N, C-alpha and C positions, 0 to 999 in steps of 0.2 A: 110472240115469237120474233116479230120484226124488231121489237124494241131491243131484245137481246142481241140480235144480229147487228143492229145499228151500233150498239155499245162496243161490240167486238171490232167492228169495222172502224169506228172512230179511234179507238185505242191503237189499232194497227196503223192507221194513218199518222197519228202522232208519233208512234215509235219509229216509223220509217221516214220521218220528215227530213232528218239531217243526213241520211245515207245517200243522197243524190238520186239519180235515176234508178228505179227499181220496179219490180213487178207489181207492187201494191199500187203505186201511183199510175202505172200503165193500165192496170185493171180498172182503176177509177175513171181514167180518161176514156177507155173503151166503153165502160158502162154508161158514161155520160153521153157519148156519141150514139150508141145503140138505143139507149133510153129516149133520147131526143127524137130519133127517127121513129121509134114505135109510138111515142106520145103524140107526135104530130098526126099520125094516122088515126089516133083515138081521140081526136079533138082536144089535144093537150091535157091528158089526164096526168096530173102531177104525181100521184102515187106510183104510176108506172115508171116515171123518171127516177124517183127516189129509190125504188126497189132495184132498178137496173144498176144504179151507181153502187148500192150496197152489195149486190151480187158480184159486180165487177171487182170491187175491193177485196171481197172474200176469195174470189178466184185468184187474184194477185197474191194474196197471203198464202194460199195453197201452193201456187207456183214457186213462191219464195221458199217455203218449207221444203219442197222437193229439191230445189237448188242446194239448200243447206245439207239435206240428207245425201245428195249426190257427192258433194264435197267431202262429207264425213266418210262415206264409203270408199272414195278414192284414196283418202289418206290411210284408211285402215288396211287396205290391200296392198 
């Protein structure tokens, strides 16, 4: 399961690389910060940091999709 999510997250990062600041990179940053904080309290468990970054990226992708959907619905009405 995590391999599939990692592939999706990696493709999303590459696709959003040249768009400047966006929710995908913001999610990755927040995931890194939160994952580091949680990992420190668990004697620096690396898989926790990895999973937090992946979850952050995917949350950013979902936020980006909601933004695109919102723009589409505004244009439609």
